C-alpha positions in Angstrom: 0.2 0.0 0.0 1.1 3.0 -1.0 0.4 6.4 1.4 1.1 9.7 1.9 3.7 10.6 4.8 5.3 14.6 5.2 4.2 15.6 1.2 5.9 12.0 -0.1 4.7 8.6 -1.3 5.8 6.0 1.7 5.1 2.0 1.0 3.0 1.0 4.4 3.9 -2.6 5.3 3.5 -4.8 8.3 5.6 -7.1 10.4 3.2 -10.9 10.4 3.1 -11.7 14.1 4.3 -14.9 16.2 0.5 -16.4 16.8 -0.5 -16.4 13.6 -0.5 -20.2 11.3 1.3 -19.4 8.6 4.6 -16.9 7.5 5.7 -15.9 11.6 7.3 -12.3 11.6 7.6 -12.0 7.9 7.3 -8.1 6.4 3.8 -8.0 4.3 1.7 -6.1 2.5 -1.3 -5.3 4.6 -4.2 -7.1 3.9 -5.2 -10.8 4.4 -8.4 -13.3 2.7 -11.6 -13.1 4.2 -12.9 -15.8 5.5 -15.9 -18.4 4.9 -19.1 -16.4 6.4 -16.8 -13.2 7.1 -17.9 -9.9 6.3 -15.1 -7.6 4.8 -15.5 -5.4 8.4 -14.8 -7.7 10.1 -12.3 -9.5 8.0 -10.4 -6.0 8.4 -10.6 -5.7 12.2 -9.2 -9.8 12.2 -6.4 -9.2 10.1 -5.7 -6.0 11.9 -5.1 -7.4 15.5 -3.3 -10.6 13.7 
């Protein structure tokens, strides 16, 4: 994700937590999958907490 920071473009990255099932501790682009039966809003909240 590209964001504006202090008038310049910046790349927003996340570090995955050690509690997720896959790719523990890796640097990644923000985002994730919507689980079956999950709304986009619920997925965003879950992804943020992970």
